[in-house]
ZADO-1210 file (C-alpha; in nm, 4 decimals, padded with zeros to 6 digits):
<atoms>
<atom x="-10.7757" y="10.3681" z="13.2843" code="UNK" pos="1"/>
<atom x="-10.5580" y="10.4566" z="13.5829" code="UNK" pos="2"/>
<atom x="-10.2045" y="10.4772" z="13.4459" code="UNK" pos="3"/>
<atom x="-09.8766" y="10.5138" z="13.6372" code="UNK" pos="4"/>
<atom x="-09.5758" y="10.6464" z="13.4489" code="UNK" pos="5"/>
<atom x="-09.2345" y="10.5714" z="13.5987" code="UNK" pos="6"/>
<atom x="-08.9928" y="10.8375" z="13.4787" code="UNK" pos="7"/>
<atom x="-09.0026" y="11.2045" z="13.3912" code="UNK" pos="8"/>
<atom x="-09.1784" y="11.3775" z="13.1014" code="UNK" pos="9"/>
<atom x="-08.8646" y="11.4431" z="12.9013" code="UNK" pos="10"/>
<atom x="-08.9000" y="11.2555" z="12.5721" code="UNK" pos="11"/>
<atom x="-09.0905" y="10.9250" z="12.5592" code="UNK" pos="12"/>
<atom x="-09.2436" y="11.0064" z="12.8977" code="UNK" pos="13"/>
<atom x="-09.3740" y="11.3339" z="12.7605" code="UNK" pos="14"/>
<atom x="-09.5271" y="11.1655" z="12.4559" code="UNK" pos="15"/>
<atom x="-09.6833" y="10.8977" z="12.6765" code="UNK" pos="16"/>
<atom x="-09.8348" y="11.1622" z="12.9012" code="UNK" pos="17"/>
<atom x="-09.9763" y="11.3446" z="12.5991" code="UNK" pos="18"/>
<atom x="-10.1258" y="11.0243" z="12.4580" code="UNK" pos="19"/>
<atom x="-10.2766" y="10.9166" z="12.7893" code="UNK" pos="20"/>
<atom x="-10.4307" y="11.2548" z="12.8669" code="UNK" pos="21"/>
<atom x="-10.5670" y="11.2963" z="12.5141" code="UNK" pos="22"/>
<atom x="-10.7556" y="10.9693" z="12.5645" code="UNK" pos="23"/>
<atom x="-10.8963" y="11.0749" z="12.8981" code="UNK" pos="24"/>
<atom x="-10.6958" y="10.8453" z="13.1207" code="UNK" pos="25"/>
<atom x="-10.6133" y="10.9217" z="13.4850" code="UNK" pos="26"/>
<atom x="-10.2362" y="10.9690" z="13.4965" code="UNK" pos="27"/>
<atom x="-09.9883" y="10.9585" z="13.7847" code="UNK" pos="28"/>
<atom x="-09.6151" y="11.0318" z="13.7662" code="UNK" pos="29"/>
<atom x="-09.3520" y="10.8703" z="13.9878" code="UNK" pos="30"/>
<atom x="-09.0160" y="11.0448" z="13.9508" code="UNK" pos="31"/>
<atom x="-08.7728" y="11.2753" z="14.1280" code="UNK" pos="32"/>
<atom x="-08.9546" y="11.5868" z="14.0107" code="UNK" pos="33"/>
<atom x="-08.6498" y="11.7263" z="13.8295" code="UNK" pos="34"/>
<atom x="-08.7576" y="11.6912" z="13.4662" code="UNK" pos="35"/>
<atom x="-08.9875" y="11.9663" z="13.3349" code="UNK" pos="36"/>
<atom x="-09.1798" y="12.0019" z="13.6622" code="UNK" pos="37"/>
<atom x="-09.3822" y="12.2848" z="13.5080" code="UNK" pos="38"/>
<atom x="-09.5473" y="12.0478" z="13.2604" code="UNK" pos="39"/>
<atom x="-09.8812" y="11.8802" z="13.3324" code="UNK" pos="40"/>
<atom x="-09.9799" y="12.0698" z="13.6481" code="UNK" pos="41"/>
<atom x="-10.3071" y="11.8765" z="13.6529" code="UNK" pos="42"/>
<atom x="-10.1348" y="11.5380" z="13.6843" code="UNK" pos="43"/>
<atom x="-10.0823" y="11.3692" z="14.0216" code="UNK" pos="44"/>
<atom x="-09.7155" y="11.3367" z="14.1141" code="UNK" pos="45"/>
<atom x="-09.5542" y="11.0996" z="14.3583" code="UNK" pos="46"/>
<atom x="-09.2044" y="11.2316" z="14.4177" code="UNK" pos="47"/>
<atom x="-08.9468" y="10.9654" z="14.4833" code="UNK" pos="48"/>
<atom x="-08.6220" y="10.8084" z="14.3665" code="UNK" pos="49"/>
<atom x="-08.6582" y="10.4476" z="14.2563" code="UNK" pos="50"/>
<atom x="-08.2895" y="10.3914" z="14.3311" code="UNK" pos="51"/>
<atom x="-08.3561" y="10.4700" z="14.6964" code="UNK" pos="52"/>
<atom x="-08.7128" y="10.3889" z="14.7983" code="UNK" pos="53"/>
<atom x="-09.0226" y="10.2667" z="14.6141" code="UNK" pos="54"/>
<atom x="-09.2309" y="10.1888" z="14.9204" code="UNK" pos="55"/>
<atom x="-09.4814" y="10.4628" z="14.8301" code="UNK" pos="56"/>
<atom x="-09.5762" y="10.2614" z="14.5227" code="UNK" pos="57"/>
<atom x="-09.6727" y="09.9576" z="14.7289" code="UNK" pos="58"/>
<atom x="-09.9541" y="10.1575" z="14.8915" code="UNK" pos="59"/>
<atom x="-10.1409" y="10.1970" z="14.5607" code="UNK" pos="60"/>
<atom x="-10.2335" y="10.0045" z="14.2494" code="UNK" pos="61"/>
<atom x="-10.3019" y="10.1091" z="13.8914" code="UNK" pos="62"/>
<atom x="-10.4641" y="09.9485" z="13.5899" code="UNK" pos="63"/>
<atom x="-10.1360" y="09.9750" z="13.4049" code="UNK" pos="64"/>
<atom x="-09.7779" y="10.0850" z="13.4700" code="UNK" pos="65"/>
<atom x="-09.5424" y="10.2099" z="13.1989" code="UNK" pos="66"/>
<atom x="-09.1745" y="10.2135" z="13.2920" code="UNK" pos="67"/>
<atom x="-08.9471" y="10.4240" z="13.0703" code="UNK" pos="68"/>
<atom x="-08.6442" y="10.4435" z="13.2997" code="UNK" pos="69"/>
<atom x="-08.5494" y="10.0929" z="13.4068" code="UNK" pos="70"/>
<atom x="-08.1800" y="10.0136" z="13.3596" code="UNK" pos="71"/>
<atom x="-08.0664" y="09.8109" z="13.6631" code="UNK" pos="72"/>
<atom x="-08.2231" y="09.4692" z="13.7322" code="UNK" pos="73"/>
<atom x="-08.2293" y="09.4955" z="14.1120" code="UNK" pos="74"/>
<atom x="-08.3985" y="09.8343" z="14.0937" code="UNK" pos="75"/>
<atom x="-08.6401" y="09.6976" z="13.8343" code="UNK" pos="76"/>
<atom x="-08.7306" y="09.4019" z="14.0524" code="UNK" pos="77"/>
<atom x="-08.7982" y="09.6276" z="14.3505" code="UNK" pos="78"/>
<atom x="-09.0286" y="09.8462" z="14.1401" code="UNK" pos="79"/>
<atom x="-09.2121" y="09.5489" z="13.9904" code="UNK" pos="80"/>
<atom x="-09.2616" y="09.3823" z="14.3270" code="UNK" pos="81"/>
<atom x="-09.3898" y="09.7051" z="14.4821" code="UNK" pos="82"/>
<atom x="-09.6431" y="09.7304" z="14.1985" code="UNK" pos="83"/>
<atom x="-09.7377" y="09.3617" z="14.1813" code="UNK" pos="84"/>
<atom x="-10.0988" y="09.4471" z="14.2674" code="UNK" pos="85"/>
<atom x="-10.1382" y="09.6615" z="13.9566" code="UNK" pos="86"/>
<atom x="-10.3039" y="09.5308" z="13.6423" code="UNK" pos="87"/>
<atom x="-10.0062" y="09.5055" z="13.4110" code="UNK" pos="88"/>
<atom x="-09.6536" y="09.6348" z="13.3747" code="UNK" pos="89"/>
<atom x="-09.5135" y="09.7674" z="13.0478" code="UNK" pos="90"/>
<atom x="-09.1352" y="09.7883" z="13.0447" code="UNK" pos="91"/>
<atom x="-08.9700" y="09.9900" z="12.7684" code="UNK" pos="92"/>
<atom x="-08.6592" y="09.7908" z="12.6847" code="UNK" pos="93"/>
<atom x="-08.4463" y="09.8087" z="12.3671" code="UNK" pos="94"/>
<atom x="-08.3491" y="09.6082" z="12.0587" code="UNK" pos="95"/>
<atom x="-07.9994" y="09.6306" z="12.2101" code="UNK" pos="96"/>
<atom x="-08.0908" y="09.3289" z="12.4260" code="UNK" pos="97"/>
<atom x="-08.0047" y="09.0884" z="12.1420" code="UNK" pos="98"/>
<atom x="-07.6808" y="08.8989" z="12.1822" code="UNK" pos="99"/>
<atom x="-07.6147" y="08.8981" z="11.8078" code="UNK" pos="100"/>
<atom x="-07.7264" y="09.1702" z="11.5677" code="UNK" pos="101"/>
<atom x="-07.5194" y="09.0500" z="11.2759" code="UNK" pos="102"/>
<atom x="-07.8345" y="08.8799" z="11.1427" code="UNK" pos="103"/>
<atom x="-08.2034" y="08.9728" z="11.1390" code="UNK" pos="104"/>
<atom x="-08.3696" y="08.9087" z="11.4748" code="UNK" pos="105"/>
<atom x="-08.7244" y="08.8566" z="11.5923" code="UNK" pos="106"/>
<atom x="-08.8396" y="08.8441" z="11.9538" code="UNK" pos="107"/>
<atom x="-08.7237" y="08.4830" z="11.9945" code="UNK" pos="108"/>
<atom x="-08.3577" y="08.5787" z="11.9433" code="UNK" pos="109"/>
<atom x="-08.1082" y="08.5077" z="12.2199" code="UNK" pos="110"/>
<atom x="-08.0374" y="08.8026" z="12.4472" code="UNK" pos="111"/>
<atom x="-07.7054" y="08.9331" z="12.5752" code="UNK" pos="112"/>
<atom x="-07.5605" y="08.7984" z="12.8984" code="UNK" pos="113"/>
<atom x="-07.3840" y="09.0102" z="13.1566" code="UNK" pos="114"/>
<atom x="-07.0977" y="08.7711" z="13.2285" code="UNK" pos="115"/>
<atom x="-06.8357" y="08.9322" z="13.4500" code="UNK" pos="116"/>
<atom x="-06.9590" y="09.2877" z="13.3925" code="UNK" pos="117"/>
<atom x="-07.0923" y="09.4706" z="13.7004" code="UNK" pos="118"/>
<atom x="-07.4643" y="09.4419" z="13.7676" code="UNK" pos="119"/>
<atom x="-07.4998" y="09.7941" z="13.9017" code="UNK" pos="120"/>
<atom x="-07.3244" y="10.0023" z="13.6332" code="UNK" pos="121"/>
<atom x="-07.4639" y="10.0911" z="13.2912" code="UNK" pos="122"/>
<atom x="-07.1987" y="10.1106" z="13.0180" code="UNK" pos="123"/>
<atom x="-07.2011" y="10.0630" z="12.6411" code="UNK" pos="124"/>
<atom x="-07.0883" y="09.7058" z="12.7021" code="UNK" pos="125"/>
<atom x="-07.3441" y="09.6192" z="12.9702" code="UNK" pos="126"/>
<atom x="-07.6484" y="09.8158" z="12.8525" code="UNK" pos="127"/>
<atom x="-07.8150" y="09.5401" z="12.6497" code="UNK" pos="128"/>
<atom x="-07.7532" y="09.2632" z="12.9019" code="UNK" pos="129"/>
<atom x="-07.8830" y="09.4792" z="13.1872" code="UNK" pos="130"/>
<atom x="-08.1976" y="09.5583" z="12.9897" code="UNK" pos="131"/>
<atom x="-08.2474" y="09.1852" z="12.9309" code="UNK" pos="132"/>
<atom x="-08.2205" y="09.1186" z="13.3047" code="UNK" pos="133"/>
<atom x="-08.4698" y="09.3971" z="13.3687" code="UNK" pos="134"/>
<atom x="-08.7100" y="09.2261" z="13.1291" code="UNK" pos="135"/>
<atom x="-08.6704" y="08.9038" z="13.3270" code="UNK" pos="136"/>
<atom x="-08.7518" y="09.0819" z="13.6521" code="UNK" pos="137"/>
<atom x="-09.0784" y="09.2142" z="13.5080" code="UNK" pos="138"/>
<atom x="-09.1811" y="08.8796" z="13.3596" code="UNK" pos="139"/>
<atom x="-09.1004" y="08.6911" z="13.6791" code="UNK" pos="140"/>
<atom x="-09.3125" y="08.9304" z="13.8842" code="UNK" pos="141"/>
<atom x="-09.6054" y="08.9914" z="13.6488" code="UNK" pos="142"/>
<atom x="-09.6152" y="08.6711" z="13.4435" code="UNK" pos="143"/>
<atom x="-09.8726" y="08.6965" z="13.1647" code="UNK" pos="144"/>
<atom x="-09.9469" y="09.0551" z="13.2735" code="UNK" pos="145"/>
<atom x="-09.6009" y="09.1664" z="13.1607" code="UNK" pos="146"/>
<atom x="-09.5602" y="09.3718" z="12.8450" code="UNK" pos="147"/>
<atom x="-09.2073" y="09.4240" z="12.7123" code="UNK" pos="148"/>
<atom x="-09.1511" y="09.6719" z="12.4282" code="UNK" pos="149"/>
<atom x="-08.8146" y="09.6780" z="12.2528" code="UNK" pos="150"/>
<atom x="-08.7873" y="10.0010" z="12.0514" code="UNK" pos="151"/>
<atom x="-08.5235" y="10.0855" z="11.8006" code="UNK" pos="152"/>
<atom x="-08.3975" y="10.4437" z="11.7862" code="UNK" pos="153"/>
<atom x="-08.6735" y="10.6740" z="11.9105" code="UNK" pos="154"/>
<atom x="-08.6915" y="11.0080" z="11.7268" code="UNK" pos="155"/>
<atom x="-08.9063" y="11.3163" z="11.6848" code="UNK" pos="156"/>
<atom x="-09.0140" y="11.6145" z="11.8954" code="UNK" pos="157"/>
<atom x="-08.8092" y="11.6830" z="12.2109" code="UNK" pos="158"/>
<atom x="-08.5443" y="11.4225" z="12.1217" code="UNK" pos="159"/>
<atom x="-08.2512" y="11.4995" z="12.3568" code="UNK" pos="160"/>
<atom x="-07.9953" y="11.2696" z="12.1940" code="UNK" pos="161"/>
<atom x="-07.9008" y="11.4598" z="11.8776" code="UNK" pos="162"/>
<atom x="-07.8682" y="11.1463" z="11.6665" code="UNK" pos="163"/>
<atom x="-08.1611" y="11.1595" z="11.4251" code="UNK" pos="164"/>
<atom x="-08.1913" y="11.5353" z="11.4802" code="UNK" pos="165"/>
<atom x="-07.8516" y="11.5913" z="11.3178" code="UNK" pos="166"/>
<atom x="-07.9911" y="11.5093" z="10.9746" code="UNK" pos="167"/>
<atom x="-08.2971" y="11.7388" z="10.9506" code="UNK" pos="168"/>
<atom x="-08.0978" y="12.0280" z="11.0949" code="UNK" pos="169"/>
<atom x="-07.7920" y="11.9602" z="10.8812" code="UNK" pos="170"/>
<atom x="-07.9990" y="11.9446" z="10.5617" code="UNK" pos="171"/>
<atom x="-08.1863" y="12.2592" z="10.6653" code="UNK" pos="172"/>
<atom x="-07.8521" y="12.4410" z="10.6888" code="UNK" pos="173"/>
<atom x="-07.8026" y="12.3738" z="10.3176" code="UNK" pos="174"/>
<atom x="-07.4893" y="12.3420" z="10.1095" code="UNK" pos="175"/>
<atom x="-07.3000" y="12.0199" z="10.0440" code="UNK" pos="176"/>
<atom x="-07.4013" y="11.7401" z="10.2807" code="UNK" pos="177"/>
<atom x="-07.1901" y="11.4277" z="10.3291" code="UNK" pos="178"/>
<atom x="-07.3951" y="11.1094" z="10.3740" code="UNK" pos="179"/>
<atom x="-07.3143" y="10.7369" z="10.3914" code="UNK" pos="180"/>
<atom x="-07.4127" y="10.5729" z="10.0641" code="UNK" pos="181"/>
<atom x="-07.5685" y="10.4117" z="09.8866" code="UNK" pos="182"/>
<atom x="-07.8944" y="10.6080" z="09.9102" code="UNK" pos="183"/>
<atom x="-08.0902" y="10.2825" z="09.9123" code="UNK" pos="184"/>
<atom x="-07.9447" y="10.1672" z="10.2466" code="UNK" pos="185"/>
<atom x="-08.2088" y="10.1598" z="10.5158" code="UNK" pos="186"/>
<atom x="-08.2403" y="10.2829" z="10.8733" code="UNK" pos="187"/>
<atom x="-08.4979" y="10.1872" z="11.1354" code="UNK" pos="188"/>
<atom x="-08.6333" y="10.4596" z="11.3635" code="UNK" pos="189"/>
<atom x="-08.9672" y="10.5239" z="11.5308" code="UNK" pos="190"/>
<atom x="-09.1421" y="10.8529" z="11.5987" code="UNK" pos="191"/>
<atom x="-09.1867" y="10.8944" z="11.9731" code="UNK" pos="192"/>
<atom x="-09.5533" y="10.9836" z="11.9250" code="UNK" pos="193"/>
<atom x="-09.6234" y="10.6637" z="11.7302" code="UNK" pos="194"/>
<atom x="-09.4499" y="10.4546" z="11.9952" code="UNK" pos="195"/>
<atom x="-09.6270" y="10.6266" z="12.2842" code="UNK" pos="196"/>
<atom x="-09.9712" y="10.6059" z="12.1284" code="UNK" pos="197"/>
<atom x="-09.9250" y="10.2370" z="12.0538" code="UNK" pos="198"/>
<atom x="-09.8058" y="10.1592" z="12.4079" code="UNK" pos="199"/>
<atom x="-10.1108" y="10.3313" z="12.5540" code="UNK" pos="200"/>
<atom x="-10.3324" y="10.1367" z="12.3122" code="UNK" pos="201"/>
<atom x="-10.1713" y="09.8085" z="12.4164" code="UNK" pos="202"/>
<atom x="-10.2293" y="09.8945" z="12.7811" code="UNK" pos="203"/>
<atom x="-10.5931" y="09.9756" z="12.7076" code="UNK" pos="204"/>
<atom x="-10.6387" y="09.6373" z="12.5376" code="UNK" pos="205"/>
<atom x="-10.4590" y="09.4430" z="12.8094" code="UNK" pos="206"/>
<atom x="-10.1683" y="09.3544" z="12.5829" code="UNK" pos="207"/>
<atom x="-09.8873" y="09.1302" z="12.6979" code="UNK" pos="208"/>
<atom x="-09.5778" y="08.9626" z="12.5604" code="UNK" pos="209"/>
<atom x="-09.2658" y="09.0978" z="12.3919" code="UNK" pos="210"/>
<atom x="-09.2506" y="09.3206" z="12.0848" code="UNK" pos="211"/>
<atom x="-08.9793" y="09.4771" z="11.8721" code="UNK" pos="212"/>
<atom x="-09.1052" y="09.8283" z="11.8045" code="UNK" pos="213"/>
<atom x="-08.9618" y="10.0345" z="11.5233" code="UNK" pos="214"/>
<atom x="-09.0346" y="10.1272" z="11.1618" code="UNK" pos="215"/>
<atom x="-08.9711" y="09.8487" z="10.9084" code="UNK" pos="216"/>
<atom x="-08.7118" y="10.0750" z="10.7465" code="UNK" pos="217"/>
<atom x="-08.6618" y="10.4044" z="10.5639" code="UNK" pos="218"/>
<atom x="-08.4156" y="10.4501" z="10.2791" code="UNK" pos="219"/>
<atom x="-08.1504" y="10.7143" z="10.3438" code="UNK" pos="220"/>
<atom x="-08.2258" y="10.8789" z="10.0115" code="UNK" pos="221"/>
<atom x="-08.5914" y="10.9139" z="10.1113" code="UNK" pos="222"/>
<atom x="-08.4957" y="11.0487" z="10.4521" code="UNK" pos="223"/>
<atom x="-08.2672" y="11.3199" z="10.3185" code="UNK" pos="224"/>
<atom x="-08.5025" y="11.4109" z="10.0344" code="UNK" pos="225"/>
<atom x="-08.7794" y="11.4510" z="10.2910" code="UNK" pos="226"/>
<atom x="-08.5585" y="11.6669" z="10.5116" code="UNK" pos="227"/>
<atom x="-08.4794" y="11.8880" z="10.2131" code="UNK" pos="228"/>
<atom x="-08.8456" y="11.9230" z="10.1134" code="UNK" pos="229"/>
<atom x="-08.9720" y="11.9976" z="10.4647" code="UNK" pos="230"/>
<atom x="-08.6963" y="12.2502" z="10.5336" code="UNK" pos="231"/>
<atom x="-08.7156" y="12.4108" z="10.1884" code="UNK" pos="232"/>
<atom x="-08.3403" y="12.3576" z="10.1664" code="UNK" pos="233"/>
<atom x="-08.0950" y="12.3829" z="09.8773" code="UNK" pos="234"/>
<atom x="-07.8797" y="12.1051" z="10.0262" code="UNK" pos="235"/>
<atom x="-07.6839" y="11.8866" z="09.7841" code="UNK" pos="236"/>
<atom x="-07.6070" y="11.5355" z="09.9074" code="UNK" pos="237"/>
<atom x="-07.2728" y="11.3693" z="09.8364" code="UNK" pos="238"/>
<atom x="-07.2927" y="10.9936" z="09.8938" code="UNK" pos="239"/>
<atom x="-06.9660" y="10.8410" z="10.0106" code="UNK" pos="240"/>
<atom x="-06.8670" y="10.4802" z="10.0717" code="UNK" pos="241"/>
<atom x="-06.8180" y="10.2933" z="10.3965" code="UNK" pos="242"/>
<atom x="-06.4596" y="10.2252" z="10.2932" code="UNK" pos="243"/>
<atom x="-06.3878" y="10.5963" z="10.2555" code="UNK" pos="244"/>
<atom x="-06.5443" y="10.6754" z="10.5943" code="UNK" pos="245"/>
<atom x="-06.3369" y="10.4025" z="10.7577" code="UNK" pos="246"/>
<atom x="-06.0186" y="10.5318" z="10.5928" code="UNK" pos="247"/>
<atom x="-06.0948" y="10.8767" z="10.7329" code="UNK" pos="248"/>
<atom x="-06.1561" y="10.7352" z="11.0849" code="UNK" pos="249"/>
<atom x="-06.5131" y="10.8623" z="11.0954" code="UNK" pos="250"/>
<atom x="-06.6920" y="10.7340" z="11.4033" code="UNK" pos="251"/>
<atom x="-07.0055" y="10.5281" z="11.3573" code="UNK" pos="252"/>
<atom x="-07.3400" y="10.6242" z="11.5094" code="UNK" pos="253"/>
<atom x="-07.2371" y="10.9358" z="11.7028" code="UNK" pos="254"/>
<atom x="-06.9896" y="11.1251" z="11.4820" code="UNK" pos="255"/>
<atom x="-07.1878" y="11.0333" z="11.1712" code="UNK" pos="256"/>
<atom x="-07.5287" y="10.9685" z="11.3264" code="UNK" pos="257"/>
<atom x="-07.7277" y="10.6573" z="11.2309" code="UNK" pos="258"/>
<atom x="-07.4359" y="10.5211" z="11.0247" code="UNK" pos="259"/>
<atom x="-07.3494" y="10.1604" z="11.1089" code="UNK" pos="260"/>
<atom x="-07.0904" y="09.9690" z="10.9076" code="UNK" pos="261"/>
<atom x="-06.9553" y="09.7181" z="11.1615" code="UNK" pos="262"/>
<atom x="-07.0567" y="09.3649" z="11.0475" code="UNK" pos="263"/>
<atom x="-07.1424" y="09.2836" z="11.4094" code="UNK" pos="264"/>
<atom x="-07.4330" y="09.5293" z="11.3766" code="UNK" pos="265"/>
<atom x="-07.5279" y="09.4495" z="11.0177" code="UNK" pos="266"/>
<atom x="-07.8899" y="09.3794" z="11.1164" code="UNK" pos="267"/>
<atom x="-07.9290" y="09.6488" z="11.3807" code="UNK" pos="268"/>
<atom x="-08.1435" y="09.8357" z="11.1270" code="UNK" pos="269"/>
<atom x="-08.3232" y="09.5214" z="11.0141" code="UNK" pos="270"/>
<atom x="-08.5009" y="09.3782" z="11.3182" code="UNK" pos="271"/>
<atom x="-08.8272" y="09.1937" z="11.2534" code="UNK" pos="272"/>
<atom x="-09.1262" y="09.4078" z="11.3575" code="UNK" pos="273"/>
<atom x="-09.4022" y="09.1908" z="11.2106" code="UNK" pos="274"/>
<atom x="-09.5392" y="09.1049" z="11.5541" code="UNK" pos="275"/>
<atom x="-09.5805" y="09.4717" z="11.6487" code="UNK" pos="276"/>
<atom x="-09.7400" y="09.5501" z="11.3136" code="UNK" pos="277"/>
<atom x="-09.9918" y="09.2699" z="11.3721" code="UNK" pos="278"/>
<atom x="-10.0626" y="09.4254" z="11.7138" code="UNK" pos="279"/>
<atom x="-10.1510" y="09.7607" z="11.5575" code="UNK" pos="280"/>
<atom x="-09.8251" y="09.9564" z="11.5479" code="UNK" pos="281"/>
<atom x="-09.8606" y="10.2207" z="11.2779" code="UNK" pos="282"/>
<atom x="-09.6587" y="10.5173" z="11.1572" code="UNK" pos="283"/>
<atom x="-09.7209" y="10.8796" z="11.0686" code="UNK" pos="284"/>
<atom x="-09.5732" y="11.0248" z="10.7492" code="UNK" pos="285"/>
<atom x="-09.1987" y="11.0842" z="10.7619" code="UNK" pos="286"/>
<atom x="-09.2669" y="11.4511" z="10.6855" code="UNK" pos="287"/>
<atom x="-09.4396" y="11.4854" z="11.0239" code="UNK" pos="288"/>
<atom x="-09.1411" y="11.3368" z="11.2050" code="UNK" pos="289"/>
<atom x="-08.8938" y="11.5642" z="11.0266" code="UNK" pos="290"/>
<atom x="-09.1107" y="11.8708" z="11.0874" code="UNK" pos="291"/>
<atom x="-09.1544" y="11.7852" z="11.4549" code="UNK" pos="292"/>
<atom x="-08.7787" y="11.7394" z="11.4865" code="UNK" pos="293"/>
<atom x="-08.7028" y="12.0750" z="11.3257" code="UNK" pos="294"/>
<atom x="-08.9624" y="12.2493" z="11.5417" code="UNK" pos="295"/>
<atom x="-08.8997" y="12.0861" z="11.8798" code="UNK" pos="296"/>
<atom x="-08.5615" y="11.9092" z="11.8841" code="UNK" pos="297"/>
<atom x="-08.2245" y="12.0652" z="11.8170" code="UNK" pos="298"/>
<atom x="-07.8667" y="11.9589" z="11.7491" code="UNK" pos="299"/>
<atom x="-07.6612" y="11.8362" z="12.0439" code="UNK" pos="300"/>
<atom x="-07.2994" y="11.9374" z="12.1018" code="UNK" pos="301"/>
<atom x="-07.0607" y="11.6529" z="12.0256" code="UNK" pos="302"/>
<atom x="-07.3086" y="11.4590" z="11.8126" code="UNK" pos="303"/>
<atom x="-07.2644" y="11.4713" z="11.4355" code="UNK" pos="304"/>
<atom x="-06.9946" y="11.6009" z="11.2060" code="UNK" pos="305"/>
<atom x="-06.8594" y="11.9439" z="11.2921" code="UNK" pos="306"/>
<atom x="-06.8800" y="12.1741" z="10.9864" code="UNK" pos="307"/>
<atom x="-06.5033" y="12.1906" z="10.9431" code="UNK" pos="308"/>
<atom x="-06.4724" y="11.8110" z="10.9712" code="UNK" pos="309"/>
<atom x="-06.7457" y="11.7607" z="10.7125" code="UNK" pos="310"/>
<atom x="-06.5795" y="12.0122" z="10.4760" code="UNK" pos="311"/>
<atom x="-06.2472" y="11.8338" z="10.5070" code="UNK" pos="312"/>
<atom x="-06.4090" y="11.4965" z="10.4366" code="UNK" pos="313"/>
<atom x="-06.5869" y="11.6305" z="10.1302" code="UNK" pos="314"/>
<atom x="-06.2642" y="11.7809" z="09.9990" code="UNK" pos="315"/>
<atom x="-06.0881" y="11.4477" z="10.0488" code="UNK" pos="316"/>
<atom x="-06.3666" y="11.2628" z="09.8672" code="UNK" pos="317"/>
<atom x="-06.3768" y="11.4978" z="09.5737" code="UNK" pos="318"/>
<atom x="-05.9999" y="11.5156" z="09.5489" code="UNK" pos="319"/>
<atom x="-05.9537" y="11.1431" z="09.5910" code="UNK" pos="320"/>
</atoms>
C-alpha cells in the first residue's frame, strides 16, 4: 500500500510510521521537516506547509492518506481536495467533537457548533467544533472513502503532553501519592501503538465511516497498581474526594492529570467504543503502556501536581 502521512513523526505520526513500515508499506511524509528529521531516512519526504501551499500533493495520489494534524476546516478542505484522487482519507479527529459529554455518546451524537467563535483560531472553546468542521470537509470531498477516527486521550511512548505520563513517573518516584478517588472510577485512554496499528489495518482493508477510538475504560486503582508494579515502587496511594479537591482549588485535567469532576464532562471517560471494537480495535496489556511511558515519555513542566503542592494537599487531607 502506498501511504501518505500528513504531519510529522512526533507521537501518533511516529507510531503510524512504525506500523506502516513494519508491514512493508511504501510511506511518504508531507510536513515542514521540523519534527525529528533524523528519523526514517529511508522514507520519502515532501516538504511543505499545509497552511501555505498544498499544490505539491495534487501532483500525486496514494492508496491511503492519514492526516494527524488537521485543525482548521479551510486548511483541511484544501488538503482533501488536493488529494481527491487518492484512494481514501483517514482523518484523526477527537471525541472532543461532541456537543454534550454529560452523557454517554456513540458516533451518532450531535457535534459541537462553532457559533460566533473564529474559524481560523484553535482555542479550548473552539477545538471540538473546528474538528467537527474538519470532519465535514473530509466527508464532503471523499464521500464513502472517508474514514474519521475520534480518539480519546492518546498515551504511551513519546507522549509529549505530560498528562498520562504524570502518573507512571509520579508513582515511580515513590512515597505518598495523592489520587482522585474512589479507586473504582474509570478513565479512557488508548496506547498510541494500538491506535496506529488499527488505523493502518483499517486503511489496508479499505475501511470507512466514523469511529470512537479509545479503551473501554481502566479503573484508577488498576492503573496505579500497575504503575507501582512496573516501576517496582514503594508508593502509597491516598484516595481523596472530588469535594476535597474542589475545596482546595485543584485544577482538573492538567494540574491533576486525567481527573474530571465537572458534570458537563461526566461521560468524557465513558464514550461508546463498540463500533471500533467490532472493527478490530484491540489493546495491549496496560503493563506495556506504563513501561513504554516510563522508558520513552517523561514529565512535562506545568503538568501535574508540583511536589510541594501535593505535600500540602496531603497534609490538609490527613489533618482535615
